[in-house]
C-alpha positions in Angstrom: 0.0 0.0 0.0 1.0 3.6 -0.3 2.0 4.8 3.1 0.9 8.2 4.3 1.7 8.1 8.0 4.8 5.8 8.2 8.0 5.3 6.3 10.4 2.4 6.2 14.1 2.3 5.8 16.0 -0.9 5.2 19.7 -1.6 5.6 21.8 -4.7 6.4 18.8 -6.8 7.0 17.4 -4.3 9.5 14.1 -2.5 8.8 13.3 0.7 10.6 9.6 1.8 10.7 9.1 5.4 11.6 5.6 6.7 12.5 5.4 10.1 10.7 2.6 12.2 12.1 4.7 14.9 13.9 1.9 17.4 13.9 -0.2 14.9 16.0 2.7 13.8 18.1 2.6 10.6 16.1 -0.7 9.6 17.6 -2.3 6.4 16.3 -5.4 6.8 14.1 -7.1 4.0 12.1 -5.0 4.8 9.0 -1.8 4.5 10.9 -2.8 1.2 12.5 -3.7 -0.2 9.1 -0.4 0.9 7.6 1.5 -0.6 10.5 -0.4 -3.8 10.1 0.6 -4.1 6.5 4.2 -3.1 7.1 4.8 -5.6 9.9 3.2 -8.4 8.0 5.2 -7.7 4.8 8.5 -7.3 6.7 7.9 -10.5 8.7 7.3 -12.4 5.5 10.5 -11.0 3.9 13.4 -13.4 4.4 15.9 -10.6 4.0 14.5 -8.7 7.1 16.0 -10.1 10.3 15.1 -7.4 12.8 12.5 -4.6 12.8 12.9 -1.3 14.8 9.9 1.0 15.3 10.2 4.6 16.4 8.5 8.0 16.0 9.5 11.0 13.9 11.3 13.7 15.8 12.8 13.9 19.3 9.6 14.6 21.3 7.3 11.7 20.7 7.3 8.0 20.0 3.5 7.8 20.0 1.6 10.2 22.2 -1.5 8.0 22.3 -4.5 7.2 20.2 -6.3 9.8 18.1 -9.1 10.5 20.6 -11.1 12.5 18.0 -11.8 9.3 16.1 -13.6 7.5 18.9 -14.9 10.2 21.3 -18.5 9.5 20.3 -18.3 5.7 19.9 -21.0 3.4 21.4 -20.4 0.4 23.6 -20.4 -1.9 20.6 -18.1 0.4 18.6 -15.7 0.6 21.6 -15.4 -3.2 21.9 -14.8 -3.4 18.1 -12.1 -0.7 18.3 -10.3 -2.6 21.0 -10.7 -6.1 19.5 -9.6 -5.1 16.0 -6.7 -3.0 17.2 -5.4 -5.9 19.3 -5.8 -8.4 16.5 -4.5 -6.4 13.7 -1.5 -4.7 15.3 -0.7 -5.2 19.0 -1.1 -9.0 19.2 0.3 -9.2 15.7 3.6 -7.6 16.7 3.9 -9.7 19.9 3.5 -12.8 17.8 5.9 -11.9 15.0 8.7 -14.3 14.6 10.9 -11.4 13.4 12.3 -9.6 16.5 10.8 -6.1 17.0 12.6 -3.4 19.0 10.8 -0.3 20.2 13.0 2.8 20.1 11.1 5.1 22.5 12.2 8.6 21.5 10.0 10.7 23.7 6.4 10.5 24.9 4.9 6.9 24.8 1.4 7.4 26.2 -1.7 5.3 26.1 -1.7 3.4 22.8 1.9 4.5 22.3 3.1 2.7 25.4 0.9 -0.3 24.5 2.6 -0.4 21.1 6.0 -0.3 22.7 5.0 -3.1 25.1 3.8 -5.3 22.3 7.4 -5.2 20.9 9.8 -7.8 22.0 11.8 -5.3 24.0 12.3 -1.6 24.4 15.1 1.0 24.4 14.4 4.5 25.6 16.0 7.9 25.1 16.7 9.9 28.3 13.9 12.3 27.5 11.2 9.5 27.2 8.1 9.7 29.3 5.7 6.7 29.6 2.2 6.3 30.9 -1.3 5.0 30.5 -3.6 8.0 31.1 -6.8 6.4 29.9 -8.7 6.6 33.2 -8.4 10.4 33.1 -10.7 10.1 30.1 -13.1 7.8 31.7 -11.9 4.6 29.9 -9.2 2.0 30.4 -6.3 0.9 28.2 -7.8 -1.1 25.4 -4.8 -2.3 23.4 -3.4 -4.8 25.9 -2.1 -2.4 28.4 -3.9 -3.9 31.4 -2.3 -7.3 30.5 1.3 -6.5 29.3 2.2 -3.8 31.8 1.7 -6.1 34.9 3.6 -8.8 33.1 6.5 -6.4 32.6 6.6 -4.5 35.9 4.4 -6.3 38.3 0.7 -6.0 39.3 1.2 -3.3 42.0 3.3 -0.9 40.0 1.0 -1.4 36.9 -2.1 -0.7 38.8 -0.5 2.5 40.3 0.4 3.7 36.9 -3.0 2.9 35.4 -5.0 4.3 38.3 -3.1 7.5 38.8 -2.9 8.1 35.0 0.6 9.4 35.7 3.8 9.3 33.7 7.2 7.8 34.6 10.5 9.0 33.2 13.0 6.8 31.4 15.1 6.1 34.5 12.1 4.8 36.5 11.1 2.8 33.5 14.5 1.2 33.5 14.3 0.5 37.2 10.9 -1.1 36.7 12.2 -3.3 33.9 9.9 -1.7 31.4 12.9 -0.7 29.1 16.2 -2.5 28.7 18.4 0.5 28.2 18.3 4.3 28.5 20.6 6.4 26.3 20.8 10.0 25.0 18.5 10.9 22.2 21.5 10.9 19.8 22.5 7.4 20.8 19.0 5.8 20.7 18.9 4.6 17.1 22.6 3.7 16.9 22.2 1.5 20.0 19.1 -0.2 18.5 20.9 -0.8 15.3 23.9 -2.2 17.2 21.7 -4.7 19.1 19.8 -5.5 16.0 23.0 -6.3 14.2 24.0 -8.7 17.0 20.7 -10.4 16.7 20.9 -10.7 12.9 24.2 -12.6 13.2 22.4 -15.4 15.0 20.1 -18.2 13.7 16.9 -16.7 12.5 15.3 -20.1 12.9 16.3 -20.5 16.5 15.2 -16.9 17.3 11.8 -17.6 15.9 11.4 -20.6 18.1 12.7 -18.7 21.1 10.1 -15.9 20.6 7.3 -18.5 20.4 8.5 -20.4 23.5 8.9 -17.2 25.6 5.4 -15.9 24.5 3.8 -19.2 25.4 4.9 -18.7 29.0 2.6 -15.7 29.3 -0.5 -17.4 27.8 -3.1 -18.9 30.1 -4.0 -21.7 27.6 -0.4 -22.7 26.7 2.2 -24.9 28.4 5.4 -22.9 27.9 7.6 -25.7 28.9 5.9 -28.0 26.4 6.3 -25.4 23.7 10.0 -25.1 24.6 10.6 -28.8 24.5 8.9 -29.1 21.0 10.8 -26.0 19.7 14.1 -27.2 21.1 13.7 -30.6 19.4 12.6 -29.0 16.1 15.9 -27.0 16.0 17.9 -30.2 15.8 16.4 -30.9 12.3 17.4 -27.5 10.8 20.4 -26.6 8.7 21.0 -23.7 11.1 21.7 -26.2 13.9 24.0 -28.2 11.7 25.9 -25.1 10.8 26.0 -23.6 14.3 27.3 -26.8 15.9 29.8 -27.4 13.1 31.1 -23.8 13.4 31.5 -24.2 17.1 33.5 -27.4 16.8 35.6 -26.1 14.0 36.3 -22.8 15.9 34.9 -20.5 13.2 32.1 -18.0 12.9 28.8 -19.6 11.9 27.2 -18.6 8.5 23.5 -19.5 9.1 21.5 -20.5 6.0 18.2 -19.7 7.8 16.3 -22.8 7.0 
């Protein structure tokens, strides 16, 4: 599709998606969610793309939330549909991708913006980042997985405090909570993301895909994470990547994974 609100840059097997609505602080509207849905699916199906980074345009905002003007007058039925479709088409999609996704949080990540970052496999923040779920101040609750992923990442008590106060936390507190993996200056944010993405891309894409599935299974009420791990571990033994990885180790050389 022709993208209006995002753009994609690809280099050395790393794709960077930038949400490009600076006049709206990169807020998520239906068009942006649709474009992100298409972009993530296409990149995940592209064998040349080994890691995806997502960020916002500018130094002020990753995603400042959802575009409230689009749903301010929704009915109960429309509200349910908004949440269900958003979760299915974007947030759950990202979490379930077998291509690693890194959120580069370059400023405000509020509401749907923090939910977007939390759906990614991990997060790196600039020192000026601010994060929060302010939905209760609007008379609603987080609807794109925020009530589920935030407690998983930082614990029930801290998550409920953030949700119920509708307050923001800074990057240092997000790091202390375990919400983000690293905090760096705004200038260092994307270079660090690319550095980590490059390290990931040197490893077996097949093994990484199975690792993502196994870790995700541990957070699902209807899945046995240990059983998924056992099955995935066994499956790896039948891949060309396993043969290459073990041969390279025994031969004391760098592995060149075929990705099969």
